N, C-alpha and C positions, 0 to 999 in steps of 0.2 A: 505201119502207116506213115509215109514220110510227113512231116508238117511241108504247109505252104511257105518259106519265110516270108514272101510278098504280108501273110496273114499273121505273123507276128507282130504283138502290140510293140511299138514303137517306146523306147526309154525315153522320160519327159527331158527338157531341153537342163542343162547344168548352168544356174544362171550364177554370178557374181556381184556381188555390191564393191565398186570401187569408188573412194571420192580423192578430192586434196588435203594438203597438208592437215591433220589433226592436232591443235598447239593447244595441248589444255593447261600449260603451264603460266607461270607471272599473274597477269590479272585475271584469268580465267580459275585459276588456282587460287584468286582469293576471293573469290565470290563462291567457292562451293565450302563444302562442312567444315572442311580440316587442312585450312590456308599453312601455307608454310610459311617462315620467317619473311618478310616481303623486302630485304634491303637487296636493291641491285648497284650494280659497279657499272653504270652507263653513264655517257658524257652530261646527260639533260635531266633523268630521268634517275632516284635514289631509291626508289619504293614501288613495290609492282602495285600498289593501290594508286600509284600515279596514274596507271590504264583507265583503272576505275573510274576515277573523277575524270580523265578525257574524254571516256567512252559518255558518262553521264552527262558531261558539260553540253555535247552534240545529241545527242538522242535521248536524253531523260533519263530517269530513275532506274537502275540495275536492281533485286532483289536480293537479297544476301541474310542469310548462307540460305544457299540451295540445295534442294536434291540432289542425287545424283543423275538422275534423268533429265533434269532442266536442260544442258546445254544442249541434248539433241531437239530438244524442240520438236518443230513439227518431221524430223527425220524419220523419227521412231512410227508416226503413222504410215509414211511411205513406206519404212521396212517393213513392216506387217502385214501393207499390201503386197508388194512383191514379193515377201518371202523366197530370199534369195538365199540359196546354199550355201554360199560362204560370203564373210564379208571381211573383207581385210583396208586396213590404213594405215598411211604414211605417220606414224606417232612423233611428231618432232618437238619431243620434250625429253629430258632423263625427271624419272619418277623416284624423288629421293630427298633425304633429311642433310645430304652432304652438301656442306659449304664452303667445299674445296672451289671455288670459281676457277674456271679455268683461264689460264692467264692468254692475253694476245687477243682476247676477244671482250668486244664493249655487251653485246647483247647474249644473257642467259635465262635459260628459260628449265625451271625445275614445276613439278604438280605433287605433292606430298603424297607418299605412298598409302595412306589409308583413304586418297582419291581415287586412287585405282577405280572403285568402283560406277563411276561415269565412264568406265570402258565396258567395264559389266553390265550395267543398264541397258547399253545398245547392242549385247551380246556380240563383241567383237572376237572375229576366231582368231585372227592375227596380225598382228602389228610390225611392219617393218621398219627398222631404228638406223639402216644406211644413209644417214642424214647428217646434216650440220648443224644440231643440237643435242643430238644425244649424248656426247662426250662434254656440255656446257658446265658441269659439277665435276668432270675428271673420271677418272678409274672408278674410284668409290663409288659414284654416282651411278656410273652405269653398271657396276655390280650389282647394286640396288634396284635400278631399273628391271635387270633383268630378274630378278628374283623375287619381284613383287609382281611383276607379269606372267610368268610362270606361277607362281602362288596363286596366283588368280585364272589358270587354266586358258591362260593366252597364249598360242603361240607368238614364237617371234625370228625375223628373218632378218640378215643384215649386220647383225653384230654380235660380240661374243667374247670370252673369257680371253681366247688366242683365236689364232686367224683361222683355227679349224674347224671351232664352234660359229665364229664370225661366217663361214663360207657355206655351212652346211642351210640346206633348204628345211622351212618348214614345211612339213607333211600334213596336211589334212584329209583325213579321213572320210568319206560319206557313207559309212555303213553299209558295206558291200559292194558302192557303185565305184564309181569312179574315184582318184585320189586328186587332190589338187596340191601342187610343188609350187612353194613360193620359192623364188630366189631373190637377194635383195643385194644393189652395190650402191656405192656413192662417188661420186667424181668431185675433185677440185674445183669443177667449174661450178658447183654449188655451195663455194664456202668450206668445205670441208680439206683441213689441212692435212698433207701426209702422214705430220708427224701420229695422225688419228689411226690409221691402219691399224689393223689388228697384228700381232705375231706371235713367236714362237711365246707363252709363258707372259702377254702382255694384251689385257683387254683391249676392244677397240672395232672399229668398222670394216665389213669389210669394200676397202678401196680400189678402185678399178683406174690403172693408169691413164687409159685414154680408150680413144673410141676405133683404133686400130682394126683390121683382120687380125691380129695375134690376139684382142683382149676378146675379138667375137669367139678363136677358137678356144680360150680359157675359160668363156662360158658355157661352148656348146661341151668342153670336156666335163664341167661339172655335171651339166644335166644332162648327159649320158650315163652316168656313174649310176643314176637313182631312178632315171627315166623308166615305167614300164608300159607296155601297152594299155590303153586307156588313160594314161594320166593324162592330165592339164596342166601346162604350164607356164606359170606368172613371174616374170622376170621384174623387178623394181629399180628401177631408175633415177636416183636424185642427183638431177645434174641441169647444167646450164643458166641463166643469169634472170632473176627476178622479175624484169618487165621488158616487155617487148614480144611481137606474135610470131616475128620471122625464126622458123626451124631453118636451124643451120643445115648445110648439105652432110656434116658430117654424122649428127643425129640421123637424118634417113637413112643414109646409107647403111649406119651401125645398127639400127632396128630393122632395118627388113634383114641385113645378116643375120640376123638372130632368129629371125622366123624361117628365111631357107637354109642357114647352116646348123644351127645350135637349136632348131625342134620347139622352138619358143611358141605357144599360143596366143600369151599375150604380154605385150610390153607397157609396163605402166607407170609412166613419166612424171614427175613432179619437181619442185624446187618453187615456179614463176608463182607470183602470186595473184595471179589470173589466170582464168581457162585459156586453153593454146588449142591447136588441130587436133583433131583425132583423124588417123587412117586407116582405112582398111586395106592389109596386102597380103595376099593368098587367101582370103577367108578368114586372116588373124586378125584383131584388132591394135592400133600401137597408139597410144595417149601420149602426148607429146607433152604436155603439161594441167596438170587436172585442178590447179589454180589453190585456194586455201579452201578450206571447209570451214574450218571452225578457228578463230582467233582471237587476240584483245586490240585489234587495229583500229576500233569502230572510233577511236578520237582521234588518229594519223588521219591526215592531210597530206596532198600532194601529189597522189595518182588516180583522180578520180575518172581519167578519163579511160582508164582501165577496169575502172568499175572493181575493184577486188574486194567489196563485199557479196558479190554475186558468186556463187559458183554452181555445181554441178551434181547430183548423183547417179554414177555411174550404173547402168545394169545389163552387163553384155551376156547374152544366151549362148550357148554352145550346144550343137547334135554331139552326142557323148560317143559317138561310133567316131566319129572324124576328127572331131576335135574344131571344126568350124563355126565361125562363127554364122547364128542365125537368126541375131537379132539383136538391137541396143535400143534400150531407152536410157533418155537420161532425164533427168526432173529436177528443174530452174531451183536453186537455194536462195538466202541472200542471210548475212549476219548480221544480227540486229540485237542488244541486250545481251552480248554475250550468248548468242542459243542459234540455234539454226531453224530457218523459218522460210516458210513458201516465201518467192520472190513475189514481188509486188507485178501487176502485168506489164509499169515500164521497164521492170528487171528483166522480166520475160523474153518482152521484145528486144533488148539489149542481146541478150543471152543466144535468142535465137539469131538474130541478125548477124553478131558475129561469127557463132557455129556455121552458118551459111557461108559468109566468106572464107572463114580460115578452113575449115573440114573442106569447101566446095573446090577450092584450091586444089587439093590432094585427091578429088575425085570421090567425095563421100557427100551424099547430099543429105541435109538436114532438114523435116518438116514438122508443123507441130502435131500432136495427138489431139484427142479429144478431152486429156485431163491435165493439162497445160505439159506434159512432160514432153519432149520429143522423140521423133524415130530415127532413126540414122540409116542409109543403105548406101552402097556401094555398087557400081555394075557387077563387081567380079562378086557379089554376094547375092543378091537378088534383081532381078528385072523391074522395071518401074518404080513408083514412089513407094516409101516403105515407112507407114504411120502406126507404128504398133501402139498400143495405151500401155500402160505401167502392169494392166492386169494379163496382157499377150505374154508378159515376158515370165510365169509363174508356170 
């Protein structure tokens, strides 16, 4: 007797966790159980402890040493509630004991390898490394970063021992369900020098020359080489300036072409120090700038209008059969005392107003949910106002 396909149980949505830059080096590293040597080579600050002291002058004492889960703060409860299938972050620091600071740079981030426990505490599945800090401590520093992360069971994308390895996707198996493929690329506009590009026999990042159609085809070739039916493809892009809400036309065109031509399901953009717009194109989300999720900037002033201390936890959910976005929940956060906290009421209001303005200009409506997360919908995804709670994303 034939089975009615309409009566078959639907597969549950595939849920990702994405966030802004995770910068566990420098000051954050100093409060963890195994701090690196604090020496820095910056024009004004010569010890990583200086960033701890600046933060304490502004917001009060920061405990130390802290356990590996401390820096995630309230995010751990949110993650436990949302139960994402895959957790992906842009890790913007080297994980190394190397003291070979990269020449030509003023700012160098590193975390002690023994502090990798903080990534394990949040059960991070994949760290994308195509960014402008992963080679802060040279090729030796990158080599140790890769060794440490892989030894902790964390996949990486966007950097490697040579161009072949840097180019490979991180393949995240979901136990007989779909796979998630993560590709990562870095661009010079985010501060990644051309000299950091991986080469034959040379450690480096997966460097993308520009946002041309040629680059689209380059990405498309890589995706087609490994993508199988049912796979969900994430392309991470470290691109653009640190400040400003304007989305360059070149970025928008490139991101849309990745969806249309390269078969990409999620464009995961970052580098800006504050949240930027989200777009939904052909039922695929494009995150132009996810802001900073964790850093040691708490005592640094000058860009208060952008509220760089505020961030979002992004939980896009996808239909496994088609790969289309079915819902998106965003939880507001604030960095305080070098940890991730739920954003205060005024921070939630600012994030909501900002995302309504910026995403709204790209056709995405953002509305509050009952638990202080946001729901986002576009006319190409769902009709009407979309107000999912985090629990709806499980």
